[in-house]
Structures are given as C-alpha cells and as structure tokens.
C-alpha positions in Angstrom: 60.4 46.4 -200.4 62.1 49.7 -200.0 58.7 51.5 -200.4 57.2 49.3 -197.7 60.1 50.2 -195.3 59.7 53.8 -196.1 56.0 53.7 -195.3 56.6 51.8 -192.0 59.3 54.3 -191.0 57.0 57.2 -191.7 54.3 55.5 -189.6 56.6 54.9 -186.7 57.9 58.5 -186.9 54.3 59.8 -186.9 53.4 57.7 -183.9 56.5 58.8 -182.0 55.8 62.5 -182.8 52.2 62.1 -181.8 53.3 60.6 -178.5 
C-alpha cells in the first residue's frame, strides 16, 4: 500500500512540475 501511494505521489508531482 505504501509503495502504491509513493508511486501516485511521484506521478502527481511529475504532472504538476510538467504543468
């Protein structure tokens, strides 16, 4: 579960940075 959250957080951060 923690790993999944970490992956989601990384994806969200990447999208925010890209934007």
